[in-house]
C-alpha positions in Angstrom: 78.7 134.3 113.5 76.0 134.1 116.3 77.1 133.9 119.8 75.2 132.9 123.0 76.4 132.4 126.6 74.8 130.0 128.9 72.9 128.8 126.0 70.5 125.7 126.3 71.3 122.9 124.4 68.5 120.4 124.6 66.5 122.2 121.9 69.2 121.3 119.4 69.1 117.7 120.1 66.2 115.2 119.1 66.2 114.0 122.5 65.4 117.3 123.9 67.8 116.6 126.7 71.1 118.3 128.3 72.2 121.3 130.0 73.5 124.4 128.8 76.9 125.3 127.0 79.1 128.0 128.4 79.0 129.5 125.1 77.2 128.6 121.7 78.4 129.8 118.2 76.4 129.1 115.1 78.7 128.9 112.1 76.9 129.5 108.7 80.1 129.3 106.6 83.0 126.8 106.0 85.4 129.7 107.3 83.4 130.5 110.2 83.4 126.8 111.1 87.3 126.8 110.6 87.7 130.0 112.7 85.8 128.9 115.5 87.7 125.5 115.9 91.0 127.3 115.6 90.0 129.8 118.3 88.8 127.2 120.8 92.2 125.0 120.1 94.5 128.1 120.6 92.8 128.8 123.7 92.6 125.3 125.1 88.6 125.5 125.4 86.6 122.2 125.2 85.1 122.2 122.2 81.3 120.2 121.2 80.3 120.2 117.6 76.8 119.9 116.8 75.2 119.4 113.6 71.4 118.4 113.6 71.7 116.8 117.3 70.2 113.3 116.2 73.1 111.3 117.9 73.9 113.4 121.0 73.2 112.4 124.7 74.4 115.5 126.7 74.6 115.6 130.3 72.3 117.2 132.5 75.0 119.6 133.7 75.6 120.8 130.3 79.0 121.4 128.5 81.9 123.7 130.0 83.2 125.1 126.8 82.2 126.2 123.4 79.4 124.5 121.6 79.8 125.0 117.8 76.4 124.4 115.9 77.1 124.0 112.1 74.4 125.5 110.0 76.2 125.6 106.7 74.4 125.5 103.5 75.4 124.0 100.1 73.6 121.4 97.7 75.7 121.1 94.4 74.9 118.3 91.9 76.7 117.9 88.7 75.8 114.8 86.8 75.9 112.2 89.0 78.3 114.0 91.4 77.0 115.3 94.5 78.5 117.8 97.2 76.7 118.7 100.5 77.7 121.1 103.1 77.8 119.7 106.4 74.9 121.6 107.9 72.6 120.6 105.0 69.6 118.8 106.4 70.1 115.3 105.4 66.6 113.7 104.7 66.0 117.1 102.6 69.3 116.3 100.5 67.9 112.7 99.9 64.8 114.1 98.6 66.3 116.6 96.4 68.6 113.3 94.7 65.4 111.4 94.2 63.8 114.3 92.4 66.7 114.5 90.2 66.2 110.7 89.4 69.3 109.6 91.2 70.0 106.4 92.9 72.1 105.4 95.9 70.7 107.0 98.8 66.7 106.9 98.6 66.8 104.2 101.3 68.2 106.5 103.5 65.5 108.6 103.6 63.8 110.3 106.8 67.1 109.6 108.8 67.4 113.0 111.0 70.5 115.2 111.4 72.9 117.0 109.1 75.0 115.6 106.0 78.1 116.2 108.1 77.4 113.5 110.6 76.6 111.0 107.7 80.4 110.0 107.2 81.1 110.0 111.1 78.8 107.3 111.9 78.9 105.6 108.2 75.1 106.1 108.6 73.0 103.2 107.2 69.4 101.9 107.0 67.4 99.5 104.8 70.3 98.0 103.1 72.2 101.2 102.1 75.1 102.7 103.8 76.8 106.0 102.9 80.2 104.5 102.6 79.0 102.9 99.4 78.4 106.2 97.6 80.9 108.9 99.3 83.7 109.7 97.2 85.3 112.3 99.4 85.0 114.0 102.8 86.4 117.7 103.5 87.3 118.0 106.8 89.5 120.6 109.0 92.4 118.7 110.8 92.7 120.1 114.2 96.2 118.2 114.1 97.9 119.7 111.1 95.6 122.7 111.2 94.6 122.7 107.7 91.5 121.7 105.4 92.0 118.2 103.9 90.3 116.3 101.5 90.1 112.5 102.7 89.3 109.9 99.9 86.8 107.1 100.6 89.6 104.8 101.0 91.1 106.7 103.9 87.8 107.0 105.8 88.1 103.6 107.4 84.4 102.7 107.0 82.9 100.0 108.8 79.5 99.1 110.2 78.6 102.4 112.0 82.1 103.4 112.3 84.7 105.3 110.6 88.0 107.1 110.9 86.3 110.3 112.1 84.5 108.4 114.9 87.8 106.6 115.9 89.6 110.2 116.1 86.8 112.3 117.3 88.9 115.2 118.5 90.8 115.5 115.3 88.3 116.0 112.2 85.5 118.7 111.8 83.6 117.8 108.6 83.0 120.5 106.3 81.7 118.8 103.0 80.5 115.5 101.8 80.9 114.3 98.1 79.0 111.3 96.6 78.8 109.4 93.5 75.5 108.6 92.9 73.7 106.6 90.0 71.8 107.4 86.9 69.3 104.5 86.5 66.2 106.0 84.8 64.5 107.0 87.9 65.0 103.6 89.4 66.4 102.7 92.8 69.6 100.9 93.3 68.9 97.0 93.9 66.8 96.6 97.1 69.1 95.2 99.5 66.9 94.9 102.5 64.2 92.2 102.5 61.8 94.4 104.8 61.7 97.3 101.8 61.2 94.3 99.2 58.6 92.8 101.0 56.6 96.1 101.6 57.1 96.7 97.8 55.9 93.3 96.7 58.8 92.7 94.8 62.1 90.1 95.3 65.1 91.4 96.9 67.6 92.8 94.4 64.9 94.0 92.3 64.9 98.0 91.1 61.7 99.9 91.8 61.2 103.6 91.2 63.5 105.5 93.3 60.5 107.7 94.7 58.5 104.8 95.6 61.5 103.3 97.4 62.0 106.7 99.4 58.2 106.9 100.1 58.1 103.1 101.4 61.0 103.7 103.5 59.4 106.9 105.1 56.4 104.6 105.8 58.4 102.0 107.3 60.6 104.3 109.5 57.5 106.3 110.6 55.9 103.1 111.6 58.7 102.5 114.0 58.6 106.2 115.2 61.9 106.9 113.4 60.7 110.0 111.4 60.9 113.2 113.6 57.2 114.7 114.8 57.2 117.4 117.4 53.8 115.9 118.8 55.1 112.3 118.9 57.1 111.3 122.0 58.4 108.1 120.2 60.4 110.2 118.0 62.0 112.3 121.0 65.0 109.9 120.5 68.2 109.2 118.7 66.7 106.7 116.5 68.6 103.2 117.3 70.0 103.7 120.6 72.3 100.5 120.3 74.2 99.1 117.6 73.6 95.3 116.2 76.2 93.3 118.2 78.8 91.7 115.9 80.2 88.5 117.2 83.2 86.3 116.5 82.7 82.5 116.0 83.4 81.5 119.8 81.0 84.6 121.1 78.2 83.4 118.7 78.3 79.9 119.8 78.1 80.8 123.4 75.2 83.3 122.3 73.4 80.6 120.6 73.7 78.3 123.6 72.4 80.9 125.8 69.4 81.5 123.4 68.5 77.8 123.3 69.0 77.5 127.2 66.7 80.6 127.6 64.2 80.4 124.9 64.2 76.6 123.7 66.2 74.7 121.2 64.1 75.6 118.3 64.6 79.3 118.5 66.8 80.8 116.1 67.9 84.4 116.5 68.7 86.7 113.7 72.1 86.0 112.1 73.7 87.7 109.2 77.4 87.3 108.0 79.8 90.3 108.9 82.9 88.9 107.3 86.0 87.6 108.9 84.0 84.6 110.4 82.0 86.9 112.5 78.2 87.1 112.6 75.8 90.2 113.4 72.7 89.7 115.0 69.6 91.8 116.1 70.0 94.5 119.0 66.2 94.8 118.9 65.7 91.0 119.1 67.9 90.9 122.0 66.2 93.5 123.8 62.8 92.2 123.3 63.6 88.8 123.9 65.3 89.8 127.2 61.9 91.2 128.5 62.2 94.8 127.4 59.1 95.2 125.4 57.6 98.3 123.4 56.9 100.8 126.0 58.9 99.5 128.8 59.9 101.8 131.4 58.8 103.2 134.9 59.6 106.9 134.4 59.6 109.7 132.0 62.3 107.8 129.8 61.1 104.8 128.4 61.3 102.2 125.2 59.6 103.6 122.3 55.8 102.3 122.2 56.6 101.5 118.3 60.2 100.0 118.3 62.2 98.4 121.1 65.7 99.9 119.8 64.5 103.6 120.4 64.7 104.9 123.9 62.8 107.9 124.5 62.1 111.1 126.3 58.3 111.1 127.0 58.5 115.0 127.5 59.8 115.3 131.4 62.7 113.3 131.4 66.4 114.1 132.5 69.5 112.6 130.8 70.3 110.6 133.9 66.6 109.1 133.4 67.5 108.1 130.1 70.9 106.7 131.2 69.3 104.5 134.0 67.1 103.1 131.4 70.0 102.4 128.9 71.9 100.8 131.8 69.1 98.4 132.9 68.6 97.3 129.3 72.4 96.5 128.9 72.4 94.6 132.1 69.4 92.6 131.2 70.5 91.8 127.7 73.9 90.6 129.2 72.3 88.5 131.9 69.9 87.0 129.4 72.3 86.3 126.4 75.9 87.1 127.6 76.0 90.1 124.8 77.0 93.6 125.7 75.3 96.2 123.7 77.1 99.2 122.6 75.4 102.7 122.4 75.2 104.3 119.1 74.6 107.9 120.1 77.6 109.9 121.3 77.6 110.8 125.0 78.6 114.3 126.3 79.8 114.6 129.9 78.1 111.3 130.6 78.8 107.5 130.0 76.8 104.4 130.4 
């Protein structure tokens, strides 16, 4: 297991931001992951687990403790059952399932990060979420000090949330198991209108899984959501804010603010979210509050391709990024009475 001291963490994140860790361990096997976690817990050392670094905002002062980078490998496909080691590159794994003619995660192509992070955030895009295909998550339980296997029903999945996110200091994901679909090389029914429109088909239709994947990659690239080292619009964590979910009273108050600010004929995006709640679009809120593409006065700015991504233009600090995020949150709340919530995990800082 590789060990470094006073190790830079910024290169391990897609934001390319943050100070160093007191100690950085890189684990390439499940046993090394467990050993590192046990050692940190036994000594009372703060522990930061890093996968692909695509969902982390690390403070400029860095992390005073042990950072554990999970670099495990393992892709096992048996029929329609898939098992991924936590350190597997997610978008590569998606490509391999599509090559195998299987459906279920093809519209999650291009999402940066590692497989182990997908159940934590219940990663989703373009009408798919991993919770619909995950069967089990194998994790090290820091409370019981043993490796456990949690079936889907015990993961408490919801929109961009899970039991793993709710108990961030308890579980370290080691492996994720999925049940995919053999559909003769076709995709799952296209659930997202934008994807269906881009492919010239009706929502709910199936297309070639490879074509669905390529379409999603093109859509994501057009929004700066596919990593490219020379494109500062991709120096981000993708969507920085989750789409707000409002109860009936909050949604009616929001509608009133929209009509007051933008006119009675303006209808904001609204999608049923269960239990009488409604989900609206964070990107729409940001744009209509006056924070357009490219907004910003310093080295941290809103992406020139998508208002939902906050980006490092090359010389930003984490504090620059947070200042922009706070400005956006305050502006949206002042305009519409809705408080945006950050999607990335913050380390040593907060909004």
